[in-house]
Structures are given as structure tokens and as C-alpha cells.
Phi, psi and omega in degrees: 000320181296325178295320179295316179297318178299318179296318178299311183293326180291336179260359185296329182293345184272357183244167181286168184297321180299313179294324176302315181295324178293317180296313179296326175298319177295322179294313180289335174296321176298313182293330174296320182295338176255021174065032173254090187276344182252048186276156184288340183287329173296317179294319177299318181299321181283301189284310188280339182236298189303305183294325182285330186247001182060031173256096193247011180298299180289321177300331177297321176294321179298320175302319178297320178296314180293327177296318178300316179295319181294320179296320177296320178292322183298328179297336179265359179246170177225157171058220185298323180298322179296318179295318178295321179296315179297313181297315181296322181292323181281318190243001179085156183290341183294342181266355181284000000 
């Protein structure tokens, strides 16, 4: 599986932003199916493609996935740390 993902990612630069979001959406969809909700492909879909090119259909779904993961993490935290954890999961550490 890792070889296939590497091949997909190595060719990703050759396609347009809309197709990139779809491909990354399929990748984070796979990781959701194996219960990995905080995967890097959702973040790539949002940060590296969606936000930069204003193609937000699939990245909006990725935000939902990250929100689910953040809410699950927040249940194990308390107070201000829980709020920071939720915010970081949704918007990335660069905004803290």
C-alpha cells in the first residue's frame, strides 16, 4: 500500500488543484476506514491545496474529519489545553 501511495504522491504535482483535492480526499478516506482520523492527507488537502487555491469542496470534508479527531482528543484533555488541542487539530499549529 505504501508503494502505491508513494507513486500517487510523486505524480500529484502534475495535475490541477481540483484533481489533487479529490486524490487526497480518497487517501484520507482510506485512512478513515482504518480508523486513523488524524491523518496527514486531510491536512495536505486543506493546507497545501484547498486553502491556497480556493478549491474547498473536499477540504471541507477534511475539516470535518479533523474536527471529529479533535473532539475525541478533547475528551481526554481539560480546560485551556482542551481548547488549544481542538483549535490546533482544526487549524494547524501555525495559528496558535
